[in-house]
Every structure is written in C-alpha cells, then in structure tokens.
C-alpha positions in Angstrom: -50.3 -84.6 -12.9 -50.2 -85.2 -9.1 -48.2 -82.8 -7.2 -45.2 -83.9 -5.2 -45.2 -83.7 -1.5 -42.7 -80.9 -1.7 -44.9 -78.9 -4.1 -47.9 -79.4 -1.9 -46.0 -78.1 1.1 -44.7 -75.1 -0.8 -48.2 -74.2 -2.3 -49.6 -74.5 1.2 -47.1 -72.2 2.7 -47.5 -69.6 0.0 -51.3 -69.9 0.3 -51.2 -69.2 4.0 -48.9 -66.3 3.4 -51.4 -64.7 1.0 -54.4 -65.4 3.4 -52.8 -64.4 6.6 -50.4 -61.7 5.6 -51.5 -60.1 2.3 -55.3 -60.2 2.2 -55.6 -58.4 5.7 -53.3 -55.6 4.5 -55.5 -55.0 1.5 -58.5 -54.3 3.8 -56.9 -50.9 4.7 -55.4 -50.1 1.4 -56.9 -48.2 -1.5 -58.5 -50.7 -3.9 -56.1 -49.6 -6.7 -53.0 -49.6 -4.5 -50.0 -51.4 -6.0 -47.3 -50.6 -3.3 -46.7 -51.0 0.3 -44.7 -48.7 2.6 -41.0 -49.7 2.9 -41.3 -50.9 6.5 -44.2 -53.3 5.8 -42.6 -54.6 2.7 -39.3 -55.2 4.4 -41.1 -57.2 7.1 -42.8 -59.3 4.4 -39.5 -59.9 2.6 -37.9 -61.1 5.8 -40.7 -63.7 6.0 -40.3 -65.0 2.5 -36.5 -65.2 3.0 -37.0 -67.3 6.1 -39.3 -69.5 4.1 -36.5 -69.9 1.6 -38.6 -68.5 -1.2 -37.3 -65.0 -1.8 -36.3 -64.8 -5.5 -38.2 -68.2 -5.8 -37.8 -68.2 -9.6 -34.1 -67.5 -9.8 -31.8 -70.4 -10.7 -29.7 -71.7 -8.0 -26.4 -70.7 -9.6 -27.5 -67.1 -9.1 -28.6 -67.4 -5.6 -32.2 -68.6 -5.9 -33.7 -71.8 -4.6 -33.5 -73.5 -8.0 -37.1 -74.7 -8.2 -38.2 -76.4 -11.5 -40.6 -74.6 -13.9 -43.7 -76.6 -12.8 -43.1 -75.7 -9.1 -42.7 -72.0 -9.8 -45.8 -72.1 -12.0 -47.8 -73.5 -9.2 -46.4 -70.9 -6.8 -47.4 -68.1 -9.3 -50.9 -69.3 -9.2 -50.9 -69.1 -5.4 -49.3 -65.6 -5.2 -51.7 -63.9 -7.5 -54.9 -64.7 -5.5 -55.5 -61.3 -3.9 -56.7 -58.0 -5.1 -53.4 -56.6 -6.5 -52.0 -60.0 -7.3 -52.1 -60.0 -11.1 -49.5 -57.3 -11.6 -47.9 -57.1 -8.1 -48.2 -60.6 -6.6 -47.7 -60.2 -2.9 -46.5 -56.6 -3.6 -43.0 -57.9 -4.4 -42.4 -59.8 -1.1 -41.1 -62.8 -3.0 -38.4 -60.7 -4.8 -38.1 -58.6 -8.1 -38.3 -60.0 -11.6 -38.0 -59.1 -15.2 -34.3 -59.4 -16.0 -33.7 -62.9 -17.1 -31.4 -61.7 -19.9 -28.8 -60.8 -17.4 -28.4 -64.5 -16.5 -26.5 -64.7 -19.8 -24.3 -61.7 -19.0 -20.6 -61.8 -18.3 -19.5 -62.4 -14.6 -18.5 -58.7 -14.4 -21.9 -57.6 -15.8 -23.7 -59.8 -13.3 -21.8 -58.4 -10.4 -22.6 -54.8 -11.6 -26.3 -55.3 -12.5 -27.8 -58.6 -11.9 -27.0 -59.3 -8.3 -27.8 -55.8 -7.0 -31.2 -56.1 -8.8 -31.8 -59.5 -7.2 -31.0 -58.1 -3.8 -33.5 -55.3 -4.4 -30.8 -52.6 -4.4 -31.5 -51.5 -7.9 -34.6 -51.3 -10.1 -34.7 -52.4 -13.7 -36.9 -51.6 -16.6 -37.3 -53.9 -19.8 -37.1 -51.7 -22.9 -38.4 -53.5 -25.9 -41.8 -52.0 -27.2 -41.7 -49.1 -29.5 -44.3 -46.9 -31.1 -44.3 -49.1 -34.2 -45.3 -52.1 -31.9 -44.2 -54.6 -29.4 -45.3 -58.0 -30.6 -43.0 -57.9 -33.7 -39.8 -56.6 -32.3 -37.7 -58.0 -35.2 -39.3 -55.4 -37.5 -40.7 -52.8 -35.1 -37.5 -51.7 -33.4 -36.3 -48.4 -34.8 -34.1 -47.3 -31.9 -30.6 -47.3 -33.2 -27.2 -47.9 -31.6 -24.2 -46.8 -33.4 -20.7 -47.7 -32.2 -18.2 -44.9 -31.7 -14.9 -46.4 -30.4 -15.5 -47.9 -27.1 -19.1 -46.6 -26.9 -22.5 -47.0 -28.4 -24.7 -44.0 -29.2 -28.4 -44.7 -28.7 -31.3 -42.7 -30.3 -35.0 -43.5 -30.4 -38.1 -44.1 -28.4 -39.7 -46.8 -26.3 -43.2 -46.9 -25.1 -45.4 -48.6 -22.5 -42.3 -49.2 -20.4 -43.0 -50.1 -16.8 -40.7 -48.9 -13.9 -38.7 -46.7 -16.2 -39.6 -43.6 -14.2 -37.8 -44.9 -11.1 -35.3 -47.5 -12.5 -31.6 -47.4 -11.9 -31.0 -49.1 -15.4 -32.8 -50.8 -18.2 -32.4 -53.7 -20.6 -32.7 -51.8 -23.9 -33.0 -53.4 -27.3 -31.7 -51.3 -30.2 -30.8 -51.8 -33.9 -27.1 -52.2 -34.5 -27.3 -53.7 -37.9 -29.6 -54.2 -40.8 -33.4 -55.2 -40.8 -34.8 -58.3 -39.0 -33.7 -60.3 -36.1 -30.0 -60.3 -36.7 -29.7 -56.5 -36.5 -30.9 -56.2 -32.7 -28.6 -56.0 -29.8 -29.2 -55.7 -26.0 -27.6 -53.0 -23.8 -27.8 -52.1 -20.2 -28.6 -48.4 -20.0 -28.3 -46.6 -16.8 -31.0 -43.9 -16.3 -28.5 -41.4 -15.1 -27.0 -41.2 -18.5 -27.2 -37.8 -20.2 -29.8 -37.9 -23.0 -32.1 -40.4 -21.2 -35.5 -39.0 -20.6 -38.9 -40.3 -19.3 -41.2 -38.3 -21.5 -44.6 -39.0 -20.0 -46.7 -41.5 -18.1 -49.4 -43.5 -20.2 -52.5 -44.2 -18.1 -54.1 -47.5 -18.9 -56.7 -49.8 -17.4 -54.2 -51.1 -15.0 -54.3 -49.9 -11.4 -51.2 -48.4 -9.7 -48.0 -47.8 -11.5 -48.4 -46.5 -15.0 -46.0 -47.3 -17.9 -44.0 -44.6 -19.6 -42.7 -43.3 -22.9 -38.9 -42.9 -22.8 -36.6 -41.3 -25.2 -32.8 -41.7 -25.9 -31.1 -38.7 -27.4 -27.4 -39.4 -28.2 -27.3 -41.6 -25.0 -23.7 -42.9 -24.8 -23.4 -46.5 -23.5 -20.0 -48.2 -22.9 -19.3 -51.2 -25.0 -18.9 -53.2 -21.9 -22.6 -52.8 -21.3 -23.5 -54.8 -24.4 -25.3 -58.0 -23.2 -24.3 -61.1 -25.2 -23.0 -60.7 -28.7 -23.7 -57.9 -31.1 -26.8 -58.9 -33.1 -27.9 -61.4 -30.5 -30.5 -59.2 -28.7 -33.5 -60.7 -30.5 -32.6 -64.2 -29.3 -32.1 -63.0 -25.7 -35.4 -61.2 -25.7 -37.3 -64.0 -27.4 -36.1 -66.9 -25.3 -37.0 -65.0 -22.1 -40.3 -63.9 -23.4 -41.4 -67.4 -24.3 -40.5 -68.7 -20.8 -42.0 -65.7 -18.9 -45.4 -66.4 -20.6 -45.7 -69.4 -18.4 -45.9 -67.7 -15.0 -47.7 -64.8 -16.8 -50.4 -67.3 -17.6 -50.4 -68.9 -14.3 -51.0 -65.6 -12.5 -54.3 -65.2 -14.6 -55.4 -68.8 -13.6 -54.7 -67.7 -10.0 -57.4 -65.1 -10.2 -59.9 -67.4 -11.8 -59.4 -69.9 -9.0 -59.8 -67.1 -6.4 -62.8 -65.8 -8.2 -64.5 -69.3 -8.2 -63.7 -69.6 -4.5 -65.4 -66.3 -3.7 -68.4 -67.0 -5.8 -69.0 -70.5 -4.4 -69.3 -69.0 -0.9 -71.6 -66.2 -2.1 -74.2 -68.4 -4.1 -74.8 -70.6 -1.1 -75.8 -67.6 1.1 -77.6 -65.2 -1.4 -81.4 -65.8 -1.5 -83.3 -64.9 -4.7 -86.9 -65.9 -5.6 -87.2 -67.9 -2.4 -84.1 -70.0 -2.8 -80.3 -69.7 -2.7 -78.5 -68.8 -5.9 -76.8 -72.2 -5.7 -80.2 -73.9 -6.1 -80.9 -72.2 -9.4 -79.9 -74.4 -12.4 -78.7 -71.5 -14.5 -76.3 -70.6 -11.7 -75.1 -74.2 -11.4 -74.2 -74.2 -15.1 -72.3 -70.8 -14.8 -70.2 -72.4 -12.0 -69.5 -75.5 -14.1 -68.5 -73.3 -16.9 -66.0 -71.6 -14.5 -64.7 -74.9 -13.6 -64.3 -75.9 -17.2 -62.3 -72.8 -17.9 -60.1 -73.1 -14.8 -59.2 -76.7 -15.4 -58.5 -76.4 -19.1 -56.3 -73.4 -18.5 -54.5 -74.9 -15.5 -53.7 -78.1 -17.5 -52.4 -76.2 -20.5 -50.1 -73.9 -18.4 -48.8 -76.9 -16.4 -48.1 -78.8 -19.6 -46.0 -76.0 -21.1 -44.1 -75.9 -17.8 -43.6 -79.6 -17.7 -42.2 -79.5 -21.3 -39.8 -76.7 -20.3 -38.5 -78.8 -17.4 -38.0 -81.8 -19.7 -35.9 -79.8 -22.1 -38.5 -80.1 -24.9 -39.7 -77.5 -27.3 -42.4 -75.4 -25.5 -42.9 -72.5 -27.7 -46.3 -73.7 -29.1 -47.5 -75.0 -25.7 -46.6 -71.6 -24.1 -48.6 -69.8 -26.8 -51.6 -72.2 -26.4 -51.4 -71.7 -22.6 -51.3 -67.9 -22.7 -54.4 -67.7 -25.0 -56.3 -70.2 -22.8 -55.2 -68.7 -19.5 -55.9 -65.0 -20.4 -59.2 -65.6 -22.1 -60.6 -68.3 -19.8 -59.7 -66.3 -16.6 -61.5 -63.2 -18.1 -64.6 -65.4 -18.7 -64.5 -66.7 -15.1 -64.2 -63.1 -13.6 -67.0 -61.9 -15.7 -69.3 -64.7 -14.7 -68.4 -64.1 -11.1 -69.3 -60.4 -11.4 -72.7 -61.4 -12.9 -73.4 -63.7 -9.9 -72.4 -60.9 -7.4 -74.7 -58.6 -9.1 -74.2 -54.9 -8.3 -71.6 -55.7 -5.6 -69.5 -57.3 -8.4 -69.1 -53.9 -10.0 -68.0 -52.2 -6.8 -64.5 -51.6 -5.4 -65.6 -53.4 -2.3 -64.7 -56.6 -4.1 -61.6 -57.3 -6.2 -63.5 -58.3 -9.4 -63.7 -54.9 -11.1 -59.9 -54.5 -10.8 -59.2 -58.0 -12.1 -61.8 -57.5 -14.9 -59.8 -54.4 -16.1 -56.3 -55.7 -15.6 -57.1 -59.2 -17.2 -58.1 -57.3 -20.5 -54.5 -56.1 -20.7 -53.2 -59.6 -20.5 -54.5 -60.4 -24.0 -52.2 -57.7 -25.2 -49.1 -57.9 -23.0 -46.2 -60.3 -23.5 -47.4 -60.9 -27.0 -51.0 -60.4 -28.2 -53.4 -63.3 -28.6 -53.2 -62.9 -32.4 -49.4 -63.2 -32.2 -49.7 -66.4 -30.2 -52.0 -67.7 -32.9 -49.4 -67.0 -35.4 -46.8 -68.8 -33.4 -49.2 -71.8 -33.1 -50.0 -71.8 -36.8 -46.3 -71.7 -37.8 -45.4 -74.6 -35.7 -48.4 -76.6 -36.9 -47.8 -75.9 -40.6 -43.9 -76.1 -40.3 -44.0 -79.6 -38.6 -44.3 -82.4 -41.1 -44.7 -84.9 -38.4 -47.6 -83.5 -36.2 -48.3 -85.3 -33.0 -51.1 -84.9 -30.5 -50.3 -84.7 -26.7 -49.4 -88.4 -26.8 -48.2 -91.0 -29.3 -49.8 -94.3 -29.5 -47.2 -97.0 -30.2 
C-alpha cells in the first residue's frame, strides 16, 4: 500500500495548490460559494495545465494524462480538502467531469460533444434520475423515446439534474423498448432543442448550484445522437456509475482527513478545566475514533481502485467503499464539530457546510441501501466466497 514516488510527487503538488491557491481565495468568498469569477478560474486552469493535470482523470487516448485509478483516487482525496471541495473540488480548476459515456461514442460524436466538453467550451448534464427514483434506473425510467424516421421523439421528466439550467447538452437516458435494463438507450440532447424545458430549481442541503427538474415535450433528437447501441443505455450508465463511485468516495475521505487536521491543531490550544482539550482522555478517544474511520475508509477506497486497475471485478468493493467513506466521513466531521464547540456550528469554519453536504452523499450515486443490495447479491451469488486474500 505504499505510494510510488510519482504518486507522492503528484499528491504533494495538488496539496500545495489547494493550500496556496484555493484556501486563500475562500477567505474572501461567501461560505456557500461554489463558483469563481471567469478571470480567476482561467488563471487557475492555466496553472493546472502547466502542471500537466488538467483533465487529470481523462484517459490518454482522449487527451488526458492517462493516470491509473489509484493515482486519480489519491488526487481526488487531495482536491476535496477545502470548504467547497466536496462538490466543486478546486472550483473546477482541474477540468470538467461527468460524461464518461462519451468515451464510448463514435469518432464523430466525440468531435461534436466530448472534446468541446473536455476543453470547457460546452457544459454537460447527466440525465438519469426521474420522479420514480434514481437508484433503480432499470425500472424507474419512464421517459420515452420513440423513433420516427431519422429522429427520436422524447417525452418525460427528469429530476435532481445538476447543471441542466446552463448546459449546452445532456446525456439523457430514455426508454426505447420494453421494461427492464434492455429497454433503455442513451441520447445526447441539446438544450436548445424545442420542447426542452428546465421547469424549476430544487433547493437542497447542498450549497451553491441547485439541481433542477427538466421536462421533454416532443423533443426531437437526430438518430446520430444515439450513444452506443439501441437498448444499451443501462450498461453505459451502470459501468460509469460504478467507476465514478471511487473518486466520489475519495472526496468524502478528503474532508475527513482535513477535519482531523483542523481539530488536531485546535485541541492542542484550547484550554478547558485547566488543561488543553488534548489532555482530556475523552477527547483523545474521539481523535482515535476519527483516525479509525479515516484509515478504514481510505483503505477500502484504494482497494476498490486497485482492483479496477488490475482489471478485476470491483463492483462489490466500490459499494463497500462508498458506504464506508460516506458514513465514516460524516462521523469524523460530526466529532470535529463537537470538539470545536459553538465555533463548529458557525460559518467561520467549513464543518457546517461539510456536515450538510456529506448527508447528501449517502443518497447520491446510489443510496447506501442500494449499495447493500449490490454487496448482498454478490455475496449470495458467488459460490466460491473469498476474503481479501487467499491462503494457499
């Protein structure tokens, strides 16, 4: 589990970037801010490009640095360690994300949609969740796409869709066939299309940008905007969602690491009942519990990333990591708030924002309950259960 010299170097560079360039900016921003002005962001992007880490998680064949999953996971842990880091790590300075399905698009589709998005010229939304639910898309998707000649006509509603209010296009999953997984297809839908409507913003615990409800009313999409094969949309969505849960979990761990760092400084200075907080046994045990949560979640996330790099199945490991990271990080932040007392509840410190936003993570990208179902199915469906290692 030792990091390579290259991994240590990259982590150190990203850590310095967060400390020297991002954290000072947040001292002058509203505590709930999620965006930087264009000039400031452009300057930061120039720096990450000079570092060779812009679009750090993009495969080399699409213009990225081609880092392995373990390395991108380590970097995700570093990038999240600031106030807005859970949902907008470094405010997007390391490049956009959220459209891995376009890696499987045709060369023409990649030229029209993927590469402009990677260059930051176009914004993208991911249109999967519907009013009937998001964790079971195979059955919950009711939006329909009916083919008429060289076009598909879309009708339906999507909900809790981020970026849709300002996106140029979206990856929309619609039912083109019968019930179940095989009836879902993926389309690129341009937001300028007649019949596309952002109905309303949905305000949640999350700071900054709010997700939206969007509606498709006889939206016509050219057949050439079908991504992959007809009926192959569920596989596209599921593969990407399983993989994205690794950096999603890693960002949560990053907050826990930063929380522990902040609280370790605080307890050595704060004097209560004649001695520092750090001298009270009850406080020491809380710090130990933090460390237990951080270590266990970190190892589980990196284990899932390692299996992905080895080409092994990592669905169960990713589900385990997501549960561990989201729940353990929430516990660490909660304990840290307790140790900071009233200041921990204030917007002077980042804990209250992290506390709110971490609660969402147990729902987003597949609920905790859904992850438990994934794990159980793998356990009960595998006749040759093995632990992490096999004794020969």
